[in-house]
C-alpha positions in Angstrom: 0.0 0.0 0.0 1.4 3.4 -0.9 1.8 6.1 1.7 -0.6 9.0 1.0 0.9 12.2 -0.1 0.7 14.8 2.7 2.7 17.6 1.0 1.4 20.9 2.3 -0.7 19.4 5.1 2.0 19.4 7.8 2.3 22.8 9.5 5.7 24.5 9.3 5.8 24.5 13.1 5.9 20.6 12.9 8.6 20.5 10.2 11.6 18.4 11.5 14.4 20.6 12.6 16.9 18.0 13.5 17.8 14.4 12.7 20.2 12.2 14.5 21.8 8.8 14.6 21.4 7.3 18.1 23.5 4.4 19.3 22.2 3.9 22.8 24.2 2.2 25.6 26.4 0.0 23.4 27.9 -2.5 25.8 31.6 -3.1 25.4 34.2 -4.9 27.5 37.1 -2.5 27.9 40.4 -2.6 29.7 39.8 0.7 31.5 40.7 2.2 34.8 43.8 3.2 36.7 43.2 1.4 40.1 45.3 -1.7 40.6 42.3 -4.0 40.6 41.1 -2.5 37.3 44.3 -2.8 35.3 44.2 -5.8 33.0 40.7 -6.7 34.0 38.2 -5.7 31.3 35.1 -4.0 32.6 31.7 -3.5 31.2 31.3 0.0 29.7 28.1 1.5 28.2 28.7 4.0 25.4 26.0 6.2 23.9 26.6 8.1 20.7 24.3 10.8 19.4 25.2 12.2 16.0 23.0 15.2 14.8 23.1 15.3 11.0 23.5 18.3 8.8 20.9 16.9 6.4 17.6 16.9 8.3 15.6 15.2 5.5 15.1 11.4 5.7 16.7 9.5 2.8 14.5 9.6 -0.3 12.4 6.5 -0.8 13.0 3.4 1.2 16.3 2.4 -0.4 18.8 0.8 2.1 21.8 2.3 0.2 20.6 5.7 1.2 20.2 4.9 4.9 22.2 6.7 7.7 25.1 4.4 8.5 24.5 3.1 12.0 27.0 0.2 11.3 29.8 2.6 10.7 29.2 4.4 14.0 29.0 1.2 16.0 32.2 -0.2 14.2 34.2 2.9 15.1 33.1 2.7 18.8 34.0 -1.0 19.0 37.3 -0.4 17.2 38.4 2.5 19.4 37.3 1.0 22.7 39.2 -2.3 22.0 42.3 -0.7 20.5 44.3 -0.3 23.7 44.2 -0.1 27.4 42.6 3.1 28.8 43.2 4.7 32.2 40.4 7.2 31.9 36.9 7.3 30.5 37.6 10.9 29.5 40.4 9.8 27.2 38.3 7.1 25.6 35.3 9.3 25.2 37.5 12.0 23.6 39.0 9.5 21.1 35.5 8.4 20.0 34.3 12.0 19.9 37.3 13.0 17.7 36.8 10.1 15.2 33.1 10.7 14.8 33.3 14.5 14.7 35.4 14.0 11.5 32.6 12.2 9.7 31.0 13.9 6.8 27.6 15.5 7.6 28.0 15.8 11.4 26.3 18.9 12.7 26.4 18.2 16.5 27.7 15.3 18.5 27.4 13.9 22.0 29.4 10.9 23.4 28.6 9.5 26.9 30.4 6.6 28.6 29.4 4.9 31.8 30.8 2.2 34.0 27.6 0.5 35.3 29.2 -1.9 37.8 31.2 0.5 40.0 28.7 1.6 42.6 25.9 -0.7 43.8 23.7 2.4 44.6 24.2 4.1 41.2 23.2 3.1 37.7 26.6 4.1 36.5 29.4 6.6 36.7 30.7 8.2 33.5 31.6 11.2 31.4 30.1 13.1 28.5 31.5 15.2 25.6 29.2 17.4 23.5 29.5 20.0 20.8 26.9 22.1 22.6 25.7 23.2 26.0 22.4 22.2 27.5 20.3 19.1 26.9 20.3 19.4 23.1 21.7 21.6 20.3 19.9 24.7 19.2 
């Protein structure tokens, strides 16, 4: 069944103003931390990537070759997080941020890392890097 044409029916106030790729809480095992008990013992790390795109429009049609490349984003995170031993979440998050910020078409970016198994009374402890201040880009 064809989708009905709605051109001109959607008010300008409801026009999409941003589009993003979201990789939410990708679980990786990383050799991270500087305490003696952490060194050489991979830990569970949750990494969230939000990439706001310059092109707000969805790919034309339903052609997979035009899709936003979630696989590339995931592959970069896995490659970087497993590439070496990390003392600090800050250093790892910055490495991921730098790689993804260099992607074509990135308008804004936020990288969040979290160690979920550090404190029993907290969901996690982590860091965040973003290309904007506040909750979302303007």
